[in-house]
VOVOMAR-155900 format. One record per atom (N, C-alpha, C): residue number from 1; atom name; residue in one letter; x negated, y, z. Coordinates in Angstrom, 3 decimals. Each point is the difference from the previous one (the first is absolute). Layout:
N
<atom n="NUM" atom="CA" res="a" X="X" Y="Y" Z="Z"/>
...
//
This chain:
87
<atom n="1" atom="N" res="m" X="23.887" Y="-60.890" Z="-15.038"/>
<atom n="1" atom="CA" res="m" X="-1.226" Y="1.058" Z="0.328"/>
<atom n="1" atom="C" res="m" X="0.318" Y="1.314" Z="0.766"/>
<atom n="2" atom="N" res="a" X="-0.472" Y="0.397" Z="0.468"/>
<atom n="2" atom="CA" res="a" X="0.138" Y="1.568" Z="0.731"/>
<atom n="2" atom="C" res="a" X="-0.085" Y="0.955" Z="-0.593"/>
<atom n="3" atom="N" res="t" X="0.449" Y="1.154" Z="0.026"/>
<atom n="3" atom="CA" res="t" X="-0.120" Y="1.438" Z="-0.940"/>
<atom n="3" atom="C" res="t" X="-0.260" Y="0.956" Z="1.109"/>
<atom n="4" atom="N" res="g" X="-0.443" Y="0.936" Z="-0.938"/>
<atom n="4" atom="CA" res="g" X="-0.223" Y="1.177" Z="1.025"/>
<atom n="4" atom="C" res="g" X="-1.279" Y="0.021" Z="0.316"/>
<atom n="5" atom="N" res="n" X="-0.555" Y="0.878" Z="0.955"/>
<atom n="5" atom="CA" res="n" X="-0.402" Y="0.402" Z="0.685"/>
<atom n="5" atom="C" res="n" X="-0.721" Y="-0.440" Z="1.874"/>
<atom n="6" atom="N" res="p" X="-0.033" Y="-1.342" Z="-0.139"/>
<atom n="6" atom="CA" res="p" X="-0.321" Y="-0.810" Z="1.016"/>
<atom n="6" atom="C" res="p" X="-0.335" Y="0.575" Z="1.733"/>
<atom n="7" atom="N" res="k" X="-0.566" Y="1.081" Z="0.018"/>
<atom n="7" atom="CA" res="k" X="-0.125" Y="1.097" Z="1.112"/>
<atom n="7" atom="C" res="k" X="1.292" Y="0.874" Z="0.090"/>
<atom n="8" atom="N" res="i" X="0.827" Y="-0.077" Z="-0.596"/>
<atom n="8" atom="CA" res="i" X="1.098" Y="0.811" Z="0.471"/>
<atom n="8" atom="C" res="i" X="1.210" Y="-0.622" Z="0.310"/>
<atom n="9" atom="N" res="p" X="0.631" Y="0.037" Z="0.960"/>
<atom n="9" atom="CA" res="p" X="0.631" Y="-0.781" Z="0.647"/>
<atom n="9" atom="C" res="p" X="1.276" Y="0.335" Z="-0.439"/>
<atom n="10" atom="N" res="k" X="1.194" Y="-0.763" Z="-0.288"/>
<atom n="10" atom="CA" res="k" X="0.926" Y="0.362" Z="-0.714"/>
<atom n="10" atom="C" res="k" X="0.720" Y="1.258" Z="0.696"/>
<atom n="11" atom="N" res="a" X="0.124" Y="0.059" Z="1.283"/>
<atom n="11" atom="CA" res="a" X="0.977" Y="0.637" Z="0.709"/>
<atom n="11" atom="C" res="a" X="-0.187" Y="1.533" Z="0.281"/>
<atom n="12" atom="N" res="n" X="-1.151" Y="0.318" Z="-0.853"/>
<atom n="12" atom="CA" res="n" X="-0.298" Y="1.324" Z="-0.226"/>
<atom n="12" atom="C" res="n" X="1.254" Y="0.709" Z="-0.914"/>
<atom n="13" atom="N" res="k" X="0.623" Y="1.247" Z="0.549"/>
<atom n="13" atom="CA" res="k" X="0.768" Y="0.847" Z="-0.380"/>
<atom n="13" atom="C" res="k" X="-0.827" Y="1.480" Z="-0.589"/>
<atom n="14" atom="N" res="v" X="-0.284" Y="0.247" Z="-1.092"/>
<atom n="14" atom="CA" res="v" X="-0.363" Y="0.937" Z="-0.797"/>
<atom n="14" atom="C" res="v" X="0.974" Y="0.963" Z="-0.623"/>
<atom n="15" atom="N" res="e" X="-0.109" Y="1.188" Z="0.305"/>
<atom n="15" atom="CA" res="e" X="0.999" Y="0.725" Z="-0.865"/>
<atom n="15" atom="C" res="e" X="-0.936" Y="1.304" Z="-0.124"/>
<atom n="16" atom="N" res="i" X="0.401" Y="0.692" Z="-1.431"/>
<atom n="16" atom="CA" res="i" X="-0.727" Y="1.028" Z="-0.318"/>
<atom n="16" atom="C" res="i" X="0.967" Y="0.941" Z="-0.529"/>
<atom n="17" atom="N" res="y" X="-0.161" Y="1.321" Z="0.379"/>
<atom n="17" atom="CA" res="y" X="1.086" Y="1.206" Z="-0.045"/>
<atom n="17" atom="C" res="y" X="-1.217" Y="0.612" Z="-1.356"/>
<atom n="18" atom="N" res="s" X="0.736" Y="0.103" Z="-1.427"/>
<atom n="18" atom="CA" res="s" X="-0.936" Y="0.508" Z="-1.072"/>
<atom n="18" atom="C" res="s" X="1.140" Y="0.695" Z="-1.032"/>
<atom n="19" atom="N" res="t" X="-0.899" Y="0.673" Z="-0.465"/>
<atom n="19" atom="CA" res="t" X="0.239" Y="0.678" Z="-1.520"/>
<atom n="19" atom="C" res="t" X="-0.185" Y="-0.166" Z="-1.379"/>
<atom n="20" atom="N" res="p" X="0.239" Y="-0.313" Z="-1.067"/>
<atom n="20" atom="CA" res="p" X="-0.442" Y="-0.750" Z="-0.948"/>
<atom n="20" atom="C" res="p" X="-0.436" Y="0.968" Z="-0.990"/>
<atom n="21" atom="N" res="f" X="-0.923" Y="1.107" Z="0.422"/>
<atom n="21" atom="CA" res="f" X="-0.745" Y="0.614" Z="-0.124"/>
<atom n="21" atom="C" res="f" X="-1.424" Y="0.519" Z="0.532"/>
<atom n="22" atom="N" res="c" X="0.183" Y="-0.621" Z="1.402"/>
<atom n="22" atom="CA" res="c" X="-1.393" Y="-0.411" Z="1.375"/>
<atom n="22" atom="C" res="c" X="-0.723" Y="-0.661" Z="-1.138"/>
<atom n="23" atom="N" res="a" X="-1.334" Y="0.380" Z="-0.004"/>
<atom n="23" atom="CA" res="a" X="-1.170" Y="-0.714" Z="-0.504"/>
<atom n="23" atom="C" res="a" X="-0.436" Y="-1.294" Z="1.287"/>
<atom n="24" atom="N" res="y" X="0.056" Y="0.853" Z="1.124"/>
<atom n="24" atom="CA" res="y" X="0.052" Y="-1.443" Z="1.046"/>
<atom n="24" atom="C" res="y" X="1.042" Y="-0.491" Z="0.626"/>
<atom n="25" atom="N" res="c" X="0.749" Y="-0.131" Z="-0.210"/>
<atom n="25" atom="CA" res="c" X="1.148" Y="-0.710" Z="-0.254"/>
<atom n="25" atom="C" res="c" X="0.027" Y="-1.385" Z="-0.796"/>
<atom n="26" atom="N" res="k" X="-0.278" Y="0.579" Z="-1.134"/>
<atom n="26" atom="CA" res="k" X="-0.485" Y="-1.113" Z="-1.223"/>
<atom n="26" atom="C" res="k" X="-0.996" Y="-0.773" Z="0.595"/>
<atom n="27" atom="N" res="m" X="-1.019" Y="0.657" Z="0.371"/>
<atom n="27" atom="CA" res="m" X="-1.615" Y="-0.691" Z="0.625"/>
<atom n="27" atom="C" res="m" X="0.579" Y="-1.043" Z="0.969"/>
<atom n="28" atom="N" res="a" X="0.859" Y="0.302" Z="0.981"/>
<atom n="28" atom="CA" res="a" X="0.320" Y="-0.838" Z="1.061"/>
<atom n="28" atom="C" res="a" X="0.733" Y="-1.028" Z="-0.380"/>
<atom n="29" atom="N" res="k" X="1.007" Y="0.133" Z="-0.978"/>
<atom n="29" atom="CA" res="k" X="0.770" Y="-1.076" Z="-0.363"/>
<atom n="29" atom="C" res="k" X="-0.836" Y="-1.156" Z="-0.804"/>
<atom n="30" atom="N" res="e" X="-1.047" Y="0.847" Z="-0.405"/>
<atom n="30" atom="CA" res="e" X="-0.724" Y="-1.072" Z="-1.170"/>
<atom n="30" atom="C" res="e" X="-0.858" Y="-0.872" Z="1.335"/>
<atom n="31" atom="N" res="y" X="-0.472" Y="0.754" Z="0.788"/>
<atom n="31" atom="CA" res="y" X="-1.030" Y="-0.918" Z="0.725"/>
<atom n="31" atom="C" res="y" X="1.283" Y="-1.035" Z="0.703"/>
<atom n="32" atom="N" res="f" X="1.000" Y="0.390" Z="0.597"/>
<atom n="32" atom="CA" res="f" X="0.925" Y="-0.915" Z="0.457"/>
<atom n="32" atom="C" res="f" X="0.111" Y="-1.416" Z="-0.655"/>
<atom n="33" atom="N" res="r" X="0.188" Y="0.555" Z="-1.481"/>
<atom n="33" atom="CA" res="r" X="0.326" Y="-1.191" Z="-1.093"/>
<atom n="33" atom="C" res="r" X="-1.307" Y="-0.751" Z="-0.220"/>
<atom n="34" atom="N" res="q" X="-1.130" Y="0.326" Z="0.262"/>
<atom n="34" atom="CA" res="q" X="-1.385" Y="-0.676" Z="-0.280"/>
<atom n="34" atom="C" res="q" X="-0.473" Y="-0.943" Z="1.297"/>
<atom n="35" atom="N" res="n" X="0.756" Y="0.586" Z="0.654"/>
<atom n="35" atom="CA" res="n" X="-0.245" Y="-0.692" Z="1.519"/>
<atom n="35" atom="C" res="n" X="1.355" Y="-1.000" Z="0.469"/>
<atom n="36" atom="N" res="n" X="0.893" Y="-0.087" Z="-1.050"/>
<atom n="36" atom="CA" res="n" X="0.989" Y="-0.906" Z="-0.009"/>
<atom n="36" atom="C" res="n" X="0.795" Y="0.443" Z="1.340"/>
<atom n="37" atom="N" res="v" X="0.056" Y="1.402" Z="0.498"/>
<atom n="37" atom="CA" res="v" X="0.712" Y="0.776" Z="0.999"/>
<atom n="37" atom="C" res="v" X="1.372" Y="0.310" Z="-0.585"/>
<atom n="38" atom="N" res="p" X="1.314" Y="-1.212" Z="0.241"/>
<atom n="38" atom="CA" res="p" X="1.265" Y="0.788" Z="0.022"/>
<atom n="38" atom="C" res="p" X="0.407" Y="1.418" Z="0.606"/>
<atom n="39" atom="N" res="y" X="1.151" Y="0.917" Z="-0.498"/>
<atom n="39" atom="CA" res="y" X="-0.025" Y="1.047" Z="0.308"/>
<atom n="39" atom="C" res="y" X="1.529" Y="1.184" Z="-0.424"/>
<atom n="40" atom="N" res="t" X="0.308" Y="0.241" Z="0.820"/>
<atom n="40" atom="CA" res="t" X="1.217" Y="0.826" Z="-0.394"/>
<atom n="40" atom="C" res="t" X="-0.484" Y="1.559" Z="-0.269"/>
<atom n="41" atom="N" res="e" X="0.494" Y="0.257" Z="-1.048"/>
<atom n="41" atom="CA" res="e" X="-0.191" Y="1.593" Z="-0.705"/>
<atom n="41" atom="C" res="e" X="1.263" Y="0.458" Z="0.468"/>
<atom n="42" atom="N" res="y" X="-0.514" Y="1.450" Z="0.396"/>
<atom n="42" atom="CA" res="y" X="1.612" Y="0.812" Z="-0.085"/>
<atom n="42" atom="C" res="y" X="-0.644" Y="1.309" Z="-0.745"/>
<atom n="43" atom="N" res="d" X="0.566" Y="0.453" Z="-1.079"/>
<atom n="43" atom="CA" res="d" X="0.174" Y="1.216" Z="-0.934"/>
<atom n="43" atom="C" res="d" X="0.434" Y="1.193" Z="0.898"/>
<atom n="44" atom="N" res="v" X="-0.959" Y="0.499" Z="0.597"/>
<atom n="44" atom="CA" res="v" X="0.731" Y="1.324" Z="0.595"/>
<atom n="44" atom="C" res="v" X="0.212" Y="1.384" Z="-0.618"/>
<atom n="45" atom="N" res="s" X="-0.552" Y="-0.401" Z="-1.500"/>
<atom n="45" atom="CA" res="s" X="0.441" Y="0.773" Z="-1.340"/>
<atom n="45" atom="C" res="s" X="1.514" Y="0.277" Z="0.322"/>
<atom n="46" atom="N" res="k" X="0.984" Y="-1.265" Z="-0.156"/>
<atom n="46" atom="CA" res="k" X="0.770" Y="-0.198" Z="0.072"/>
<atom n="46" atom="C" res="k" X="0.818" Y="-0.495" Z="0.712"/>
<atom n="47" atom="N" res="d" X="-0.158" Y="-0.588" Z="1.277"/>
<atom n="47" atom="CA" res="d" X="0.755" Y="-0.412" Z="1.083"/>
<atom n="47" atom="C" res="d" X="-0.070" Y="1.043" Z="1.525"/>
<atom n="48" atom="N" res="v" X="0.597" Y="0.939" Z="-0.452"/>
<atom n="48" atom="CA" res="v" X="-0.074" Y="0.808" Z="1.496"/>
<atom n="48" atom="C" res="v" X="0.126" Y="-0.607" Z="1.289"/>
<atom n="49" atom="N" res="a" X="0.984" Y="-0.885" Z="0.139"/>
<atom n="49" atom="CA" res="a" X="0.067" Y="-0.375" Z="1.250"/>
<atom n="49" atom="C" res="a" X="-1.786" Y="-0.834" Z="0.473"/>
<atom n="50" atom="N" res="k" X="-0.129" Y="-0.610" Z="-0.836"/>
<atom n="50" atom="CA" res="k" X="-1.662" Y="-0.709" Z="0.123"/>
<atom n="50" atom="C" res="k" X="-0.794" Y="1.426" Z="0.420"/>
<atom n="51" atom="N" res="q" X="0.345" Y="0.827" Z="-1.234"/>
<atom n="51" atom="CA" res="q" X="-1.199" Y="1.240" Z="0.683"/>
<atom n="51" atom="C" res="q" X="-0.005" Y="0.644" Z="1.358"/>
<atom n="52" atom="N" res="q" X="1.261" Y="0.292" Z="0.459"/>
<atom n="52" atom="CA" res="q" X="0.213" Y="0.162" Z="1.215"/>
<atom n="52" atom="C" res="q" X="-0.442" Y="-0.715" Z="1.274"/>
<atom n="53" atom="N" res="e" X="0.212" Y="-1.661" Z="-0.326"/>
<atom n="53" atom="CA" res="e" X="-0.523" Y="-0.681" Z="0.800"/>
<atom n="53" atom="C" res="e" X="-1.777" Y="0.193" Z="0.068"/>
<atom n="54" atom="N" res="m" X="-0.409" Y="0.052" Z="-1.118"/>
<atom n="54" atom="CA" res="m" X="-1.624" Y="-0.100" Z="0.389"/>
<atom n="54" atom="C" res="m" X="-0.348" Y="1.257" Z="0.669"/>
<atom n="55" atom="N" res="i" X="0.962" Y="1.351" Z="-0.340"/>
<atom n="55" atom="CA" res="i" X="-0.656" Y="1.318" Z="0.611"/>
<atom n="55" atom="C" res="i" X="0.198" Y="-0.248" Z="1.492"/>
<atom n="56" atom="N" res="v" X="0.985" Y="-0.778" Z="0.286"/>
<atom n="56" atom="CA" res="v" X="0.552" Y="-0.229" Z="1.408"/>
<atom n="56" atom="C" res="v" X="-0.852" Y="-1.142" Z="0.851"/>
<atom n="57" atom="N" res="k" X="-0.653" Y="-0.662" Z="-0.721"/>
<atom n="57" atom="CA" res="k" X="-0.960" Y="-1.145" Z="0.250"/>
<atom n="57" atom="C" res="k" X="-0.945" Y="1.153" Z="0.197"/>
<atom n="58" atom="N" res="t" X="-0.735" Y="0.534" Z="-0.672"/>
<atom n="58" atom="CA" res="t" X="-1.563" Y="0.084" Z="-0.185"/>
<atom n="58" atom="C" res="t" X="0.190" Y="1.481" Z="0.045"/>
<atom n="59" atom="N" res="h" X="0.773" Y="1.055" Z="0.059"/>
<atom n="59" atom="CA" res="h" X="-0.014" Y="1.206" Z="-0.624"/>
<atom n="59" atom="C" res="h" X="-0.558" Y="0.244" Z="-1.030"/>
<atom n="60" atom="N" res="q" X="-0.416" Y="-0.567" Z="-0.895"/>
<atom n="60" atom="CA" res="q" X="-0.849" Y="0.471" Z="-1.161"/>
<atom n="60" atom="C" res="q" X="1.092" Y="0.045" Z="-1.301"/>
<atom n="61" atom="N" res="y" X="-0.486" Y="0.761" Z="-0.594"/>
<atom n="61" atom="CA" res="y" X="0.774" Y="0.019" Z="-1.384"/>
<atom n="61" atom="C" res="y" X="-0.987" Y="-0.548" Z="-1.190"/>
<atom n="62" atom="N" res="g" X="-1.033" Y="-0.489" Z="0.159"/>
<atom n="62" atom="CA" res="g" X="-0.978" Y="-0.069" Z="-0.970"/>
<atom n="62" atom="C" res="g" X="0.292" Y="-1.655" Z="-0.120"/>
<atom n="63" atom="N" res="v" X="-0.307" Y="-0.675" Z="-1.149"/>
<atom n="63" atom="CA" res="v" X="-0.134" Y="-1.597" Z="-0.421"/>
<atom n="63" atom="C" res="v" X="-1.082" Y="-0.284" Z="-0.432"/>
<atom n="64" atom="N" res="p" X="-0.642" Y="-1.170" Z="-0.416"/>
<atom n="64" atom="CA" res="p" X="0.652" Y="-0.768" Z="0.963"/>
<atom n="64" atom="C" res="p" X="-0.147" Y="-0.062" Z="1.681"/>
<atom n="65" atom="N" res="v" X="1.421" Y="-0.338" Z="0.572"/>
<atom n="65" atom="CA" res="v" X="-0.127" Y="-0.810" Z="1.215"/>
<atom n="65" atom="C" res="v" X="0.338" Y="-1.363" Z="0.193"/>
<atom n="66" atom="N" res="i" X="-0.790" Y="-0.674" Z="0.883"/>
<atom n="66" atom="CA" res="i" X="0.050" Y="-2.155" Z="-0.122"/>
<atom n="66" atom="C" res="i" X="0.475" Y="-0.118" Z="0.962"/>
<atom n="67" atom="N" res="i" X="0.567" Y="-0.641" Z="0.592"/>
<atom n="67" atom="CA" res="i" X="0.532" Y="-0.541" Z="1.455"/>
<atom n="67" atom="C" res="i" X="-0.305" Y="-1.413" Z="-0.237"/>
<atom n="68" atom="N" res="i" X="-0.741" Y="-0.863" Z="0.831"/>
<atom n="68" atom="CA" res="i" X="-0.582" Y="-1.121" Z="-0.198"/>
<atom n="68" atom="C" res="i" X="0.174" Y="-0.644" Z="1.772"/>
<atom n="69" atom="N" res="n" X="1.049" Y="-0.600" Z="0.171"/>
<atom n="69" atom="CA" res="n" X="0.611" Y="-0.725" Z="1.263"/>
<atom n="69" atom="C" res="n" X="-0.114" Y="1.022" Z="0.811"/>
<atom n="70" atom="N" res="g" X="0.458" Y="1.128" Z="-0.622"/>
<atom n="70" atom="CA" res="g" X="0.905" Y="1.280" Z="0.814"/>
<atom n="70" atom="C" res="g" X="-1.607" Y="1.013" Z="0.323"/>
<atom n="71" atom="N" res="q" X="-1.258" Y="-0.141" Z="-0.369"/>
<atom n="71" atom="CA" res="q" X="-0.885" Y="1.032" Z="0.230"/>
<atom n="71" atom="C" res="q" X="-0.143" Y="0.450" Z="-1.556"/>
<atom n="72" atom="N" res="i" X="0.017" Y="1.458" Z="0.449"/>
<atom n="72" atom="CA" res="i" X="-0.038" Y="0.659" Z="-1.153"/>
<atom n="72" atom="C" res="i" X="-1.342" Y="0.689" Z="-0.498"/>
<atom n="73" atom="N" res="v" X="-0.030" Y="-0.074" Z="-1.548"/>
<atom n="73" atom="CA" res="v" X="-1.302" Y="0.124" Z="-0.442"/>
<atom n="73" atom="C" res="v" X="0.367" Y="1.453" Z="-1.114"/>
<atom n="74" atom="N" res="l" X="-0.453" Y="0.879" Z="0.793"/>
<atom n="74" atom="CA" res="l" X="0.050" Y="1.034" Z="-1.087"/>
<atom n="74" atom="C" res="l" X="-0.889" Y="0.425" Z="-1.206"/>
<atom n="75" atom="N" res="g" X="0.582" Y="-0.108" Z="-1.156"/>
<atom n="75" atom="CA" res="g" X="-1.018" Y="-0.355" Z="-1.273"/>
<atom n="75" atom="C" res="g" X="-0.145" Y="-1.363" Z="-0.162"/>
<atom n="76" atom="N" res="f" X="-1.403" Y="-0.103" Z="-1.268"/>
<atom n="76" atom="CA" res="f" X="-0.593" Y="-1.264" Z="-0.135"/>
<atom n="76" atom="C" res="f" X="-1.016" Y="-0.168" Z="0.973"/>
<atom n="77" atom="N" res="d" X="0.026" Y="-0.681" Z="0.942"/>
<atom n="77" atom="CA" res="d" X="-1.522" Y="-0.308" Z="1.230"/>
<atom n="77" atom="C" res="d" X="0.117" Y="-0.977" Z="-0.390"/>
<atom n="78" atom="N" res="r" X="-0.777" Y="-0.351" Z="-0.885"/>
<atom n="78" atom="CA" res="r" X="-0.501" Y="-1.784" Z="-0.308"/>
<atom n="78" atom="C" res="r" X="-0.340" Y="-0.464" Z="1.396"/>
<atom n="79" atom="N" res="a" X="-0.980" Y="0.851" Z="0.194"/>
<atom n="79" atom="CA" res="a" X="-0.662" Y="-0.938" Z="1.825"/>
<atom n="79" atom="C" res="a" X="1.283" Y="0.174" Z="0.487"/>
<atom n="80" atom="N" res="k" X="0.765" Y="0.428" Z="0.393"/>
<atom n="80" atom="CA" res="k" X="0.838" Y="0.072" Z="0.848"/>
<atom n="80" atom="C" res="k" X="1.112" Y="-0.896" Z="-0.177"/>
<atom n="81" atom="N" res="i" X="0.289" Y="-0.236" Z="-1.254"/>
<atom n="81" atom="CA" res="i" X="1.315" Y="-1.149" Z="-0.804"/>
<atom n="81" atom="C" res="i" X="-0.925" Y="-1.148" Z="0.078"/>
<atom n="82" atom="N" res="n" X="-1.325" Y="-0.618" Z="-0.075"/>
<atom n="82" atom="CA" res="n" X="-0.743" Y="-0.985" Z="-0.047"/>
<atom n="82" atom="C" res="n" X="0.259" Y="-0.232" Z="1.806"/>
<atom n="83" atom="N" res="h" X="-0.763" Y="1.083" Z="0.858"/>
<atom n="83" atom="CA" res="h" X="0.130" Y="-0.552" Z="1.648"/>
<atom n="83" atom="C" res="h" X="1.193" Y="-0.188" Z="0.254"/>
<atom n="84" atom="N" res="i" X="1.331" Y="0.279" Z="-0.728"/>
<atom n="84" atom="CA" res="i" X="1.434" Y="-0.342" Z="1.070"/>
<atom n="84" atom="C" res="i" X="0.189" Y="-1.278" Z="-0.701"/>
<atom n="85" atom="N" res="l" X="-0.259" Y="-0.447" Z="-1.560"/>
<atom n="85" atom="CA" res="l" X="-0.130" Y="-1.132" Z="-0.485"/>
<atom n="85" atom="C" res="l" X="-0.563" Y="-1.108" Z="0.576"/>
<atom n="86" atom="N" res="g" X="-1.274" Y="0.126" Z="0.096"/>
<atom n="86" atom="CA" res="g" X="-1.022" Y="-0.739" Z="0.153"/>
<atom n="86" atom="C" res="g" X="-0.711" Y="-0.444" Z="-1.113"/>
<atom n="87" atom="N" res="l" X="0.025" Y="0.569" Z="-1.097"/>
<atom n="87" atom="CA" res="l" X="-0.754" Y="0.014" Z="-0.874"/>
<atom n="87" atom="C" res="l" X="-1.523" Y="0.173" Z="0.230"/>
//
């Protein structure tokens, strides 16, 4: 029996740069869990290298920054996330 959302190809690469105290980060991660979207999380409050990587990639200091298959989503933009993932 298949598990997960059949609409989501296994090849999607989802990364989220977040902090533990960010409400929108929590919302984004919960949304991914509800839709069975695997993701890699980087806590930029503890990982200075990932924090710098996020700033270099996006020129942003705020979180969440979500990267889906190389496409940058600033904040928890559900419509853009859905479009990129095909939800």
